[in-house]
Structures are given as C-alpha cells and as structure tokens.
C-alpha positions, 0 to 999 in steps of 0.5 A, a space after each residue: 777511346 782517346 780519353 780512355 787511353 790518357 790522351 788530351 782530346 781536341 774536337 771542333 765538330 758540327 755539333 760541339 767543340 772540345 778543347 784540352 779534354 783529359 781524364 786524369 784518373 783513368 780506370 784500370 781497364 777501359 769500359 766497353 763502349 756500346 752504341 744504341 742502334 735504330 737503323 742502318 747508319 747507326 748499325 754501321 757506326 756501331 759495327 765499326 767502332 763499338 765494343 757492343 751494340 744496344 738494340 732499341 727495338 726487337 728487329 732482326 735487321 738491326 743485328 744483321 746490319 751490325 754484323 754486316 758492318 763488322 759487329 760479328 762476334 761482339 756482344 748484343 744488348 736489348 733495350 726493354 723500356 718499362 714504365 710504371 704508373 700507380 694511377 693506371 
C-alpha cells in the first residue's frame, strides 16, 4: 500500500530485501489488494490487511476465519482451477 500511496519503500526481511522502491506512475485509483487463503494464518492476514479474499478451496471455514479476523463485509473471490488437455 505504501508504494501505491507514492511512498519510497525500504524492507529488509527474512525472505527478501527492497531498497528505494518507488512507483513513478501511480494509478488514479489504487487497485484492491487480494490475498489468497488456504488456512487460519493466511485468513488472519487477509482479514487484517486485504481488501478482498481469494479462497483457494470451497471450504466454509476459510471464509469464517476471514470474517473472524476482520474480513466481514469485504468481497470474496473463489478460485476454480481448470485444466484442459486435448490428449485426455
């Protein structure tokens, strides 16, 4: 979100480091941020920080956890993986 607000971002984390990141051409309206969830920890993160949730499985408990952690009233998206192979 800081990047979308025009801020210069620095991050030195466990998995990656970012120095002086900045978006120069900001969108007129910031896009919604969605988080894909598959369990309680990701639901907690999405409930607190995301604008919408992306459920990776049709499990009611994912959305219940999302609501419990602050997601009530936020949009919900279901992921439906589809694969096509003409040889099968």
